[in-house]
N, C-alpha and C positions, 0 to 999 in steps of 0.2 A: 027834437025835444028828447027822445029817448037817446037817440044817438050821443048827444049834447052830455046826458047825465051819465051814458056809460063812459065817454071819455073823460068826465069829470072824478068817476069813482078812481079810474084807474089811474090819475094823476095823483089823487089823495093818496093811492096805495103805496106809489112809488115815492111819495115823500115820507110816509109812514115808516117804510122799508129805510130810507135812508136814515130816518131820527135813529130806528132802532139798532142800527149798525155804529154805535157811538154808545163809550163809558159815561158815567157820571164823575166828572173830577173830583168833587168834592169826598166821593166814597173810596178814592183809590190811596191816598195818603189821611194822614190822622189830621184833626181838628185844625191844631194849632199851624203844622205845616201847610194845609192849606191855604188858611187865612193869611200867613205871610206871603205865598205866592200870588195870590190874588193881589195882594199888594204891592209886590215887588217885581213880580213877573217871573222871576228866578232865584234860587238858592245855590249854595256850593257847599260841601263839607269836604275836609280833607283829613286823612290820616297818615301818620307816619311811624313806622314801628313799633306798631301796637297789634297785639296777637287778638285773633279772634273778633275780628272788627265786624260787627251789625251795621249796613249801610242802611241809616234811618231816612232817608229820602224816598228809597225804592218804591214805586207805585205797587198796589196790590192786584199784579195781572201776571197772566201766564207766562207772556214773552219777557217780562221784566224778570221772574223767576229765573227762566234760562240766562239772561244777561249777567245774574249776579253770581249764578254758578259756572259762567264760561270759563274762570279761571280752573282748570282742572289738573294743575301742577300738585304734586305732592308734598309743596311746601309752600310756606303763605308769601304774598307779596309784602314788600317793604313799605310802598307806597302807593295808596289809591285816593281818588278824588272822585266824586258824584255830584254832578250839576243836575238840578231840575228845573223846567222851564214850563209855562203856561203862557200862551199866545192867543189872543181871540182871532178867530179865522176872519173876521173884518178886516185884519191888518197884514193877511197873506193874499198874495197875487192880487185877483179882482175883487175879494173880500166878500166872496160868496159865503153865505154862513151854514147855509140848510143844506151842503153838500157833503157828503164823505170825504176827504183829503188822503185817504190810505194809498189808494192805487197812485195818484199822484206823487205821494212821499215816496213810495217804494221806488218809482222811476228816478227819483231824484239822488236818493242814496245809492244806487248803484251807478249813477254816472260819473263813475269816477275821472275820467278824463276834463270834467267839469271842474273838478277841484284845481285844476291847474290856474296857478293864478289867485289862488286862495290869500286874503289878506289877514295879518293878526297882529294884535300888539305886544311888539317883542319886549325883550329886556332892557333895550335901549331907548326904551320908551317913545317909540314912534312905530308909525304903520308900515310894516314889509310885508312883502311876498313869502307867504309860508312855503307851497310847493311850486318850486319852479318848474315841474313835471310833473303830471300824473297820470296812467292811464295803465288799464287791464294786460295783463300777460297772460300767456297760454297755459303755463302750469307753474308750480314750485320748481322746477329744473328748468323750466326756458324761459328764456326773459325776450321772446318774440312778443311784439305788440299785438293786441288784439281789440276788436270794437267793446265797447261798453254792452254787456247782455240787459237790456231794460224791457224786453218786451215780456208780456203776462205777470204772471203772480212772482214774486221772490220766493215764495216759500220752498225751501230745501235747495235753493242755488247754492254752489260753491264757486269763488272765482278768487282771482289771484292778481293782485296789483303791485305796480311800483310807484313810490312819492320820492321825490327828491326834495328833501326838507330843508329849509333854511340853516337850520342848527345841525343835524345828523347828516346830513347827506342821503344817499341813495338808502330808502326803507323797502323792504319787501313784507307783503303780508298775505295771508289767507283770509279770504272774506267768507262768512257762512251768514246765510239768509233766512227768516222765518217771516211768514204773514199770515194774517187772517183777516177777516172782515174788517176787525176793529183796531187792529196795529199791526206795526212792520216791524222789525228790527234789524240790525247788522254787526257783526262780530268780527273784528279786526284781530289778528293774532300773527305776531312776526314771525317770518321763515329763516331770517337771516340776522346775524348779529348787529347791533348796534354801537356805533365807536364813538368817543368825545376825545377829539386829538387822537392820540395813541392809545387811550386807554377802551378794552373792551366792557363797554357801559352795561350791555344789556345782551342776553343770550337768547337763541331762537326760542320763541317762545314765552318768552319773560315779560312780553309787553301785549298785554291784551287792552282794547276798546270797544265798548258795547254802547249802541244807540240802540233805545227804544222810541215809537212813536206812536201815541196814542190818540185815537179821534175821540172828542169829548163833547159832541154836538156843536157849540157854538165856540169850543176853543179847541186846541191841539196841545195836548201835554207831551214835552220830551225829555227823557230821562238818558243821561250820559254817565258812563261810570269808565275810568281808567284803573288798571292794576298794573303794576310794576315792580319787579325786581332787581336790583343794581348794588354794587358795592357799597359799603358803608363807607364811604369817603367823601371829606369835606368838600371836595372840588365839585363832585358830582350832586351831592344833597340838595344845595341850592338851584344849580341849573334846572335840574330834573322836574324838582317841585314846580318850579316857576313855567317852565318849558310846557310842562303836559296841562296843567291848569289853562295856559293861554290857549292850547291849541281844542281844548272841548270848547271855550268860547267861538273861537274861529270856525270851528265845524258847525255850530248852531246857527252864528249869524250867515256863514254859507247856504244852509238849510233854508234858513227862511228867505232868505234873496232870491233864492232860486225858483220860488213859485211864480 
């Protein structure tokens, strides 16, 4: 009996620890945002040619603060889009609600090669393959393919990758990761120019994408923001705005389906 009581106590302590490693989603954003998020599951806001933009969907967490300040250039981006999602854990994987999902989320967002074949809803109003190829590479100056680094914690890890985009061709990124017991984040920063046809649309470092995943008990909150600077040309403006918004949705959909 004593042995049973001791085992039960250990189990309860373990459950308590798992529950404590979670944040209260209702306290991470303002009341109106949380109400809309609970109703719709996702919110998106975009900004174009606006100075000193305040990202109003950003949850109040440490890793989100890092994601918001990830743009460190001495000039402002011309385009920003932020997406905020809240998904019940019962809709992820095996539907286990009492389990902290940060370690699992950490492995998913470092599984670059699994992004190959990712689908997105294109400007032609149909589902297409977003990344025809996707894999990690040895370094910024080496194109040698290496395996995804998914072991242990993501905190402090830096990786590099190549993604062959359906619209922009080969895109090269530096990936920066951070992880705590309640959150994991990834920051993508371009290391090579991006062309649209013969036009140099984005210089190295002028496209940054951040993803922050937060464990909220029975839910998972995902915040994503993309910031970009490109020439103020009509031929670029429409395609860039549409393309980056669609890519955030595609990455989120891929993340959810990877559980």
